[in-house]
C-alpha positions as a printed NumPy array, in Angstrom:
array([[ 14.792, -50.254,   2.089],
       [ 12.948, -47.081,   1.167],
       [  9.274, -46.863,   1.951],
       [  6.667, -44.177,   1.483],
       [  6.374, -41.554,   4.205],
       [  3.019, -41.522,   5.942],
       [  1.033, -38.282,   5.708],
       [  0.756, -38.016,   9.499],
       [  4.528, -38.278,   9.866],
       [  5.01 , -35.687,   7.147],
       [  2.621, -33.27 ,   8.864],
       [  4.371, -33.73 ,  12.226],
       [  7.756, -33.174,  10.616],
       [  6.62 , -29.939,   8.975],
       [  5.166, -28.665,  12.245],
       [  8.321, -29.507,  14.172],
       [ 10.712, -27.93 ,  11.673],
       [  8.826, -24.773,  10.628],
       [ 10.36 , -22.754,  13.451],
       [ 13.881, -24.013,  12.749],
       [ 14.158, -23.546,   9.03 ],
       [ 17.59 , -23.1  ,   7.526],
       [ 18.406, -20.308,   5.132],
       [ 17.117, -20.833,   1.622],
       [ 19.936, -21.866,  -0.711],
       [ 18.475, -21.314,  -4.167],
       [ 18.546, -18.488,  -6.698],
       [ 15.116, -16.936,  -7.088],
       [ 14.274, -15.95 , -10.673],
       [ 10.51 , -16.23 , -10.253],
       [  9.693, -12.506, -10.231],
       [  9.914,  -9.835, -12.917],
       [  9.786,  -6.624, -10.864],
       [ 12.993,  -5.274,  -9.372],
       [ 11.307,  -4.106,  -6.166],
       [  8.018,  -4.487,  -4.348],
       [  6.56 ,  -1.67 ,  -2.249],
       [  3.374,  -2.891,  -0.636],
       [  4.535,  -6.219,   0.856],
       [  7.154,  -4.316,   2.814],
       [  4.467,  -2.063,   4.302],
       [  1.936,  -4.808,   4.951],
       [  4.347,  -6.992,   6.887],
       [  4.985,  -4.184,   9.378],
       [  2.286,  -4.439,  12.009],
       [  3.226,  -0.971,  13.223],
       [  2.015,   0.436,   9.885],
       [ -1.275,  -1.429,   9.94 ],
       [ -4.665,  -0.952,  11.567],
       [ -6.835,  -3.747,  12.963],
       [-10.59 ,  -3.902,  13.488],
       [-13.386,  -6.399,  13.993],
       [-16.777,  -6.264,  12.302],
       [-18.109,  -6.344,   8.764],
       [-16.252,  -3.187,   7.715],
       [-13.26 ,  -1.089,   8.601],
       [-14.843,   2.111,   9.914],
       [-13.584,   5.565,  10.722],
       [-15.076,   8.998,  11.256],
       [-14.095,  12.274,   9.636],
       [-14.865,  15.741,  10.981],
       [-15.888,  17.84 ,   7.992],
       [-16.539,  21.219,   9.63 ],
       [-16.237,  23.109,  12.899],
       [-19.144,  24.369,  14.982],
       [-18.935,  28.001,  13.889],
       [-19.556,  28.989,  17.511],
       [-16.491,  31.195,  18.039],
       [-17.304,  34.918,  18.233],
       [-16.272,  38.209,  19.715],
       [-18.405,  39.261,  22.639],
       [-19.007,  42.081,  25.125],
       [-20.134,  42.368,  28.762],
       [-23.758,  41.295,  29.279],
       [-23.989,  40.026,  25.709],
       [-26.721,  37.488,  25.044],
       [-25.403,  33.949,  24.68 ],
       [-25.457,  32.301,  21.28 ],
       [-25.418,  28.505,  21.353],
       [-24.566,  26.795,  18.113],
       [-24.328,  23.043,  17.671],
       [-23.2  ,  21.466,  14.409],
       [-22.847,  17.759,  13.831],
       [-19.717,  17.73 ,  11.683],
       [-18.81 ,  14.039,  11.957],
       [-19.459,  11.706,   9.045],
       [-18.891,   7.968,   9.012],
       [-16.811,   6.181,   6.391],
       [-16.591,   2.445,   5.844],
       [-14.38 ,   0.15 ,   3.808],
       [-15.33 ,  -3.447,   3.108],
       [-12.934,  -6.295,   3.813],
       [-11.285,  -8.169,   0.97 ],
       [ -9.896, -11.663,   1.337],
       [ -6.906, -13.432,  -0.142],
       [ -4.866, -16.539,   0.508],
       [ -1.91 , -18.513,  -0.718],
       [ -0.785, -22.049,   0.019],
       [  1.927, -24.594,  -0.441],
       [  1.797, -28.341,  -0.217],
       [  3.765, -31.538,  -0.51 ],
       [  2.696, -35.045,  -1.473],
       [  4.067, -37.901,   0.625],
       [  4.812, -39.8  ,  -2.594],
       [  7.275, -37.12 ,  -3.695],
       [  9.845, -38.181,  -1.118],
       [ 11.149, -41.548,  -0.015],
       [ 12.442, -42.252,   3.464],
       [ 16.252, -42.262,   3.581],
       [ 19.049, -41.03 ,   5.819],
       [ 18.681, -37.44 ,   4.564],
       [ 14.886, -37.416,   4.697],
       [ 14.324, -34.462,   7.049],
       [ 16.698, -32.149,   5.215],
       [ 15.37 , -33.223,   1.827],
       [ 11.756, -32.637,   2.807],
       [ 12.525, -29.339,   4.481],
       [ 14.36 , -28.056,   1.408],
       [ 11.396, -28.861,  -0.819],
       [  8.986, -27.37 ,   1.729],
       [ 11.034, -24.158,   1.883],
       [ 10.96 , -23.76 ,  -1.877],
       [  7.219, -24.333,  -2.058],
       [  6.596, -21.838,   0.755],
       [  8.772, -19.266,  -0.976],
       [  6.912, -19.787,  -4.245],
       [  3.578, -19.228,  -2.507],
       [  4.697, -16.037,  -0.772],
       [  6.231, -14.621,  -3.967],
       [  2.902, -15.282,  -5.692],
       [  1.132, -13.355,  -2.928],
       [  3.61 , -10.46 ,  -3.053],
       [  3.194, -10.124,  -6.826],
       [ -0.598, -10.103,  -6.559],
       [ -0.65 ,  -7.548,  -3.733],
       [  1.715,  -5.225,  -5.599],
       [ -0.553,  -5.302,  -8.645],
       [ -3.654,  -4.675,  -6.539],
       [ -2.071,  -1.854,  -4.543],
       [ -1.15 ,   0.143,  -7.651],
       [ -4.654,  -0.125,  -9.076],
       [ -8.353,   0.108,  -8.229],
       [-11.601,  -1.815,  -8.719],
       [-13.341,  -1.127, -12.027],
       [-16.461,   0.087, -10.256],
       [-18.575,  -0.35 ,  -7.148],
       [-19.911,  -3.681,  -8.429],
       [-16.428,  -5.186,  -8.186],
       [-16.574,  -6.533,  -4.647],
       [-13.43 ,  -8.678,  -4.794],
       [-10.679,  -6.16 ,  -5.582],
       [ -9.233,  -4.034,  -2.752],
       [ -9.04 ,  -0.25 ,  -2.849],
       [ -5.611,   0.573,  -4.235],
       [ -3.737,   3.821,  -4.78 ],
       [ -5.715,   4.927,  -7.836],
       [ -8.979,   4.513,  -5.921],
       [ -7.915,   6.843,  -3.11 ],
       [ -5.601,   9.203,  -5.009],
       [ -7.355,  10.392,  -8.151],
       [ -5.505,  12.109, -10.977],
       [ -6.805,  15.114, -12.877],
       [ -5.044,  15.87 , -16.159],
       [ -6.813,  19.252, -16.399],
       [ -5.598,  20.439, -13.01 ],
       [ -3.367,  23.467, -12.611],
       [ -2.835,  22.735,  -8.943],
       [ -5.617,  22.199,  -6.441],
       [ -7.639,  19.735,  -4.413],
       [ -9.331,  18.327,  -7.484],
       [ -8.979,  14.586,  -6.975],
       [-12.634,  13.778,  -6.439],
       [-14.66 ,  10.576,  -6.504],
       [-12.819,   7.652,  -8.096],
       [-14.142,   6.565, -11.498],
       [-16.943,   4.029, -11.123],
       [-17.729,   5.102,  -7.562],
       [-20.284,   7.941,  -7.73 ],
       [-20.882,   7.63 ,  -3.982],
       [-17.264,   8.517,  -3.319],
       [-14.264,   6.843,  -1.727],
       [-15.289,   4.98 ,   1.437],
       [-18.849,   6.133,   0.803],
       [-18.081,   9.851,   1.206],
       [-19.07 ,  11.934,  -1.807],
       [-16.37 ,  14.537,  -2.418],
       [-18.93 ,  16.735,  -4.173],
       [-20.72 ,  17.011,  -0.837],
       [-17.506,  17.099,   1.185],
       [-14.889,  19.126,  -0.742],
       [-12.259,  18.482,   1.944],
       [-12.413,  14.809,   0.972],
       [-10.283,  15.36 ,  -2.136],
       [ -6.613,  14.724,  -2.819],
       [ -4.2  ,  17.247,  -4.293],
       [ -3.681,  17.154,  -8.064],
       [ -1.389,  18.975, -10.459],
       [  0.311,  18.571, -13.842],
       [  3.688,  19.203, -15.413],
       [  4.791,  19.316, -19.048],
       [  8.572,  19.574, -18.709],
       [ 11.088,  17.51 , -16.794],
       [ 12.674,  20.603, -15.291],
       [ 13.214,  22.105, -11.871],
       [ 10.955,  25.029, -12.74 ],
       [  8.078,  22.799, -13.854],
       [  8.14 ,  19.253, -12.452],
       [ 10.013,  19.942,  -9.218],
       [  8.033,  23.119,  -8.583],
       [  4.82 ,  21.087,  -8.818],
       [  6.214,  18.671,  -6.228],
       [  7.195,  21.527,  -3.917],
       [  3.728,  23.018,  -4.19 ],
       [  2.08 ,  19.648,  -3.498],
       [  4.233,  19.101,  -0.395],
       [  3.296,  22.521,   0.943],
       [ -0.415,  22.3  ,   0.151],
       [ -0.851,  18.852,   1.713],
       [  1.155,  19.608,   4.865],
       [ -1.821,  20.017,   7.183],
       [ -1.329,  20.41 ,  10.934],
       [ -4.37 ,  20.545,  13.209],
       [ -4.686,  23.722,  15.343],
       [ -6.017,  21.704,  18.275],
       [ -4.75 ,  18.281,  19.287],
       [ -7.001,  15.423,  20.379],
       [ -6.452,  11.816,  21.43 ],
       [ -5.415,   9.729,  18.467],
       [ -4.79 ,  12.541,  16.001],
       [ -1.949,  12.182,  13.511],
       [ -0.14 ,  15.355,  12.512],
       [  3.321,  14.1  ,  11.642],
       [  3.257,  12.973,   8.029],
       [  5.345,  10.036,   6.85 ],
       [  5.541,  10.8  ,   3.168],
       [  6.729,   8.491,   0.46 ],
       [  7.323,   9.789,  -3.082],
       [  6.826,   7.31 ,  -5.934],
       [  7.161,   7.389,  -9.713],
       [  8.22 ,   5.218, -12.636],
       [ 11.818,   4.748, -13.744],
       [ 11.729,   7.271, -16.602],
       [ 10.507,  10.004, -14.275],
       [ 13.131,   9.179, -11.654],
       [ 15.851,   9.203, -14.299],
       [ 14.761,  12.687, -15.353],
       [ 14.988,  13.797, -11.733],
       [ 18.506,  12.384, -11.545],
       [ 19.387,  14.286, -14.714],
       [ 18.25 ,  17.491, -13.004],
       [ 20.522,  16.683, -10.056],
       [ 23.43 ,  15.973, -12.358],
       [ 22.938,  19.223, -14.258],
       [ 23.106,  21.29 , -11.07 ],
       [ 26.069,  19.421,  -9.545],
       [ 29.517,  20.556, -10.74 ],
       [ 31.485,  18.027,  -8.696],
       [ 30.569,  14.685, -10.27 ],
       [ 34.083,  13.513, -11.12 ],
       [ 34.39 ,  10.49 , -13.39 ],
       [ 31.218,   8.682, -12.228],
       [ 28.714,   8.809, -15.089],
       [ 25.839,   7.821, -12.818],
       [ 26.873,   9.384,  -9.532],
       [ 23.386,  10.717,  -8.813],
       [ 21.594,   7.413,  -9.435],
       [ 19.738,   6.334,  -6.318],
       [ 20.414,   9.64 ,  -4.564],
       [ 17.287,  11.575,  -5.465],
       [ 15.822,  12.978,  -2.27 ],
       [ 12.901,  15.371,  -1.894],
       [ 12.261,  17.096,   1.449],
       [ 14.63 ,  14.591,   3.012],
       [ 12.69 ,  11.61 ,   1.632],
       [ 14.177,   9.328,  -1.053],
       [ 12.132,   9.323,  -4.251],
       [ 11.425,   5.682,  -5.074],
       [ 10.845,   4.273,  -8.517],
       [  8.114,   1.646,  -8.612],
       [  8.808,  -1.07 , -11.196],
       [  5.117,  -1.947, -11.415],
       [  4.398,   1.565, -12.716],
       [  6.697,   0.939, -15.698],
       [  4.273,  -0.005, -18.453],
       [  1.357,  -0.953, -16.21 ],
       [ -0.301,   2.475, -15.958],
       [ -1.109,   5.03 , -18.629],
       [  1.554,   7.325, -20.062],
       [  0.998,  10.151, -17.563],
       [  4.303,   9.508, -15.719],
       [  2.573,  10.059, -12.364],
       [  4.418,  11.35 ,  -9.324],
       [  2.532,  10.067,  -6.301],
       [  2.936,  11.246,  -2.72 ],
       [  1.562,   8.835,  -0.115],
       [  1.351,   9.802,   3.536],
       [  1.827,   6.45 ,   5.252],
       [  0.625,   7.98 ,   8.529],
       [ -2.903,   8.242,   7.098],
       [ -2.777,   5.716,   4.224],
       [ -2.252,   2.236,   5.573],
       [ -3.071,  -1.443,   5.252],
       [ -6.04 ,  -2.438,   7.382],
       [ -6.664,  -5.982,   8.588],
       [ -9.587,  -7.843,  10.015],
       [ -8.468,  -8.879,  13.489],
       [ -6.719, -12.241,  13.395],
       [ -6.271, -12.131,   9.621],
       [ -2.824, -10.527,   9.29 ],
       [ -1.023, -13.168,   7.231],
       [ -2.61 , -15.871,   9.375],
       [ -0.665, -19.087,   8.875],
       [ -2.323, -22.456,   9.42 ],
       [ -0.522, -25.465,  10.781],
       [  0.375, -28.103,   8.181],
       [ -2.71 , -30.231,   7.659],
       [ -3.972, -33.007,   5.453],
       [ -5.595, -31.5  ,   2.376],
       [ -9.357, -32.159,   2.567],
       [ -9.615, -33.637,  -0.94 ],
       [ -6.124, -35.113,  -1.277],
       [ -5.365, -37.548,   1.497],
       [ -1.708, -37.918,   0.487],
       [ -1.032, -34.182,   0.607],
       [ -0.054, -31.905,   3.478],
       [ -0.858, -28.22 ,   2.937],
       [ -0.279, -24.924,   4.746],
       [ -2.357, -21.802,   4.111],
       [ -1.706, -18.109,   4.67 ],
       [ -4.919, -16.035,   4.858],
       [ -5.561, -12.304,   4.77 ],
       [ -8.675, -10.283,   5.547],
       [ -7.646,  -6.771,   4.552],
       [ -8.013,  -3.638,   2.5  ],
       [ -6.016,  -0.481,   1.845],
       [ -7.432,   2.532,   3.675],
       [ -6.812,   6.257,   3.399],
       [ -8.26 ,   8.267,   6.285],
       [ -7.123,  11.683,   5.038],
       [ -7.152,  12.186,   1.281],
       [ -5.998,  15.809,   1.625],
       [ -2.534,  14.555,   2.6  ],
       [ -2.079,  12.583,  -0.637],
       [ -1.165,  13.98 ,  -4.049],
       [ -0.973,  12.924,  -7.689],
       [  1.018,  14.947, -10.23 ],
       [  0.8  ,  13.801, -13.856],
       [  2.607,  14.631, -17.078],
       [  0.715,  16.362, -19.874],
       [  2.256,  17.046, -23.267]])
């Protein structure tokens, strides 16, 4: 005879089976975007940075000492000391997701463990899809202004567009942040600006030339190495679908050996050896500037408060629902760019 499963038994079962979950056997139609960029990057610990404390902090060297000179025998020494380091800080943002099951949802029977595990798997998947959708939206955005303390610093906070640009480091302070990104005012520190440019035609001579110029201008390599420096860029090129399709049309127009495949160049657009990736979230969710965004993942990365990288709790009795077992996943994080000069934003102007 069936009887209700006790919450303690349910919690123990979830703990025992979490590490031995079977493959999910359902069709997931819960998301609208074809691809997600940021969850892929955030799950890779090798791409992330970890710190303790109230803020994620880093230092930037804004100028050299100016002490180098030509000299002659018996010349009088000239000692010149310049404090070129400035400190930047990025506040932590917090997020969570959860899934739960009520002991009254399931009756004890011969297939109990499998039945419960299947439901638990679905609920976990739902919770993680919800988190992935939220993080994607936040990554391709920015807080409204400095008073918005909840929203993390997304792409459009760090990489600022300039529709009047003709090519230059003109991506200054993000709108609503007069003190500058990470507290560094780009009016005071001109090297704390990203590359910007515009294009008005979807052609090799216009759009692709702007991309080539951006890649060259942001390809900085330090003349002197030091412990911890990052010279090797890991660029990713991102745009919306319409822009990518125009790039594929350029490829098709310059390729005489397409055969009978009408879409042979689809998915084959590569720039400087890097695949150009269309971002579904950019379709209809940003203004009509058709931005082409270059992100250097070596200097633009997810940052996590130590111990808060998708921290998963053990199944536990919900504090206000004694019949419910719940699991939480917590994040203490933000998105951090430590070198804005290696990022670029190219926008369409009619």
